[in-house]
N, C-alpha and C positions, 0 to 999 in steps of 0.2 A: 235441122238444117245450120240453124247459130250456132249448133256447137260443133258441126265440120267444118264452119268458117274458122269458130275460133283455133280449132287444133291445123287446122291450113296456113294461116298466119303463124300459128307457132311454129309449124315447121320451115316457113319463109324465113321469120326471125333466124331461126336458130344455123339457116343455113345461110346467110347474110354474114353471121358472126362471125362463124367458123372461116367462109370466102376470103371476108377479107381481112380477117386474122391471117389467114395463109397468105396474101399476098402482101403486105404489111411484116411480114416475118423476120426477111432476110434484115430489113433497116430498123429493126428490133434487136436483132442481131449484131448490129453495127453500134447502134446507139448503147445497148448495155454492156457493152464490151467493157467502155472506160466509166469509173462514178462521175465524173466530170461530164460524161453527156449524158447522165439522168435523166436531166433538166426536159432536153428535147425529145427524149423516150417519153415521158409525161405528156410531153405535146403531142406526139406521135399517137401516143391512146387515148387523147381526147378526138383526132381528128380521126380514128376508128370508131369512135363511138359516135362521133355528129353522122358519120356517114352510115350507121346500119339506122342510128334514130332515124333521118328523112329518108331514106329507102322504105323504111317500115313501117310508115306513119307517127311517129309516135313525134308530142310534141313536148318540144322539155320550158317550161320559164324557172325562174329561178327569182325570189322576192327578196330582199333584204330587209333585214328592221331598222339596221345604219349599216352603211360602208363599211368593208374592212381594209385596215392595212396591208397593202400587199407585202412591206418589209417585213412586216410582225411574224414571229412563231406561235401557231395556236395548233392544239389539239383540238379537234375539230368528231363531235360526236352524235353522228342521226340514228335515227329509226331505222330497223333491218325488216323488213317485212316479205321483200323478194328478189329472187337475183339481178333483176333491174337496179337496184341499188349501187348496185359495185358500178356499173354504167352509168347511170345519174351521178353518181358522186366526181369521176370520169372528166365528163362532160360538161356537168351547169356548177359544178367550182372551177374558176377561172386559176386556179391556187397552183404552186407548185408543192405537194404532198408526198406522203409516202403512206400506205395503206397497211393501218396493223390489223390482220384479222388472224383465224386459226390455221393453223397449218396443214389440216385437209385440203383443200384449197391449193397446196402446192402440188398435190399429187396429181390432178388436173391438170389435163397436158396443153390445155391455152393457156393456163395461168400459173405454170411453173416456171418458167423462167423469169415472170417477174418475182418471185418469192425469191426466187436462187440471189436477184439482184437489188433491185431497188426500194421492193415489199418487205415489212417484220409479219417473218410467220410464226404467230405465237401456240406451240405445243403446251397447252394446258394439261395434261396427263403426266407431265412429267415436271416435277420440282425444277433439275435443271435446265427442260428447255422452256419451261417461263422465264427463268431468270435472263437464260443468255437471250429472249426474243426484248424484255427489258431490259436489257444491257444494251444491246442495237438499237434500241429507240432511242433511250437516254444519248446516245452516241450521235443519232442524227439533231436532237434536239437542239444538243450541245453546237452540232453544225450551221442551225440555221434553218434544218427544216423543218416544217410542218406535217405533222402526221393525221390520220384519220381514222377514226376506230368504232365498229362498231360495239355498243357495252351491252346489247341484250346474248351476245358471241355466238350470234347464230339465228335463223329463219324457225320459232317456235311453231306448235300446233294453234300455237290462243292466236295466230292473227286476226284482227286488226288491234288486236288487242297487246302490247309491247310486255316481254319475258321481264324478269327483276334485271336487273343492270348489275353485270360487273364493276366489278370497282379498282381494275388495274389505274384503267386511264386517269379517272377522278384521283385516284395517288400521286399518279405519274406529272397531273398536273399541278399539284400542292407543292412537290418536292423541287420540282423547276423552276415555279412560279411562273407557269405558263397560261396565260387566259387562254377558255377553253370554251368552244364558240360548238351549243346545241343547232343542230339541225332537223326539220322536220319534211319528210318524204313522205307527200300527202296521196299521190294518186298508183306507186307502184302497183299494190297489190294486187289492185282490179287491172292492169294491165296482163301481170301473170298472176295470179292468184294461186295459193298456196307454195307460195315462194320459186318454183319451178315451170315444166310445161304438162305438169299430168291434166290441167284440167286447160288446155289450152290457155290462147290470149287475146287482147284484142288491141290495136293501134289507141293512140287518143293522148290527152294530153297527162306530161307532167311534171306535176309541180314541185317544189321544192321552199321551203322556207327556211333561210339563212338568221337565224337569232341574234341578235349583239352579244357580243363576247361578255365572259365571266371570268371577273377580275380572282384571282388565286395569290396574291401577294399577301394578302392579308388574311388567311387561311396557313393550320396547321395541321401536321401528322392527326390522325383522329377524325379530321373535318369531310374525310373523303366519304362516309358516309349522308353527313347532309348534303354535300356536292349532287351525289350521286340522286337525292330524291328529288333536289330543286332541277336537277334539267332534265328528269322525269317529268315530272309535273310542267314544264315549258313543252316540250314536245307532244304530250299527252292532249294537254290543255290547245294547241293548235291544231296539231291533226283534228280533232273534232269538231273544231270550230270550221275548218275548209272542209270537212268531207260531209257537213251538217244538214245541207243543201243539194247535194249532192246523191245523181242516181248510182 
């Protein structure tokens, strides 16, 4: 019975996801037709996500270790255990940013429009593709646009243990002297286990803990390994702390 309810909720969530995307799609087409409208398209993504969360019984809350400066450029680095993490980032982070994520997402019809415009696809299997993505990301940072990158590079089979971090986001933060903000996504792995819909899902809380920014102006080339380990430890510690007494 419980398993049937989990699958029923997951199907209901997927239907909401698709239906509201189709309803908003004409507006996305207009707002993504000009780069100057991209921030408004990002706001619409937040409205889309918030609508789905409300109707599906998901309850997002965001905790800040300290307030972030909305006028500052950051690179956000969350853990990644569920496809809900993308929804969480859109809804629970009230900042304009562009995703920097694996290029395979651009092959998914519902995401293609974003990775052809506002977001940065990373083709890690190709040296030229990876270089092109880094150049695009650099341009965004220079133009005052924050980035969000999942440093695990995808959802692994070790959930809720993080995969080793890839170094690109940390190298970029050091090179451009951009503050890096670790983010701990606490509950999404329970809402949609195994990343997707294979095990069904459940409504409930979706906590996000935004850590204090890490200064990179004092770091140099070669420090990315140390920075990645520091961020990994910060996220892992907070994740374990907030899940310790949870069912």
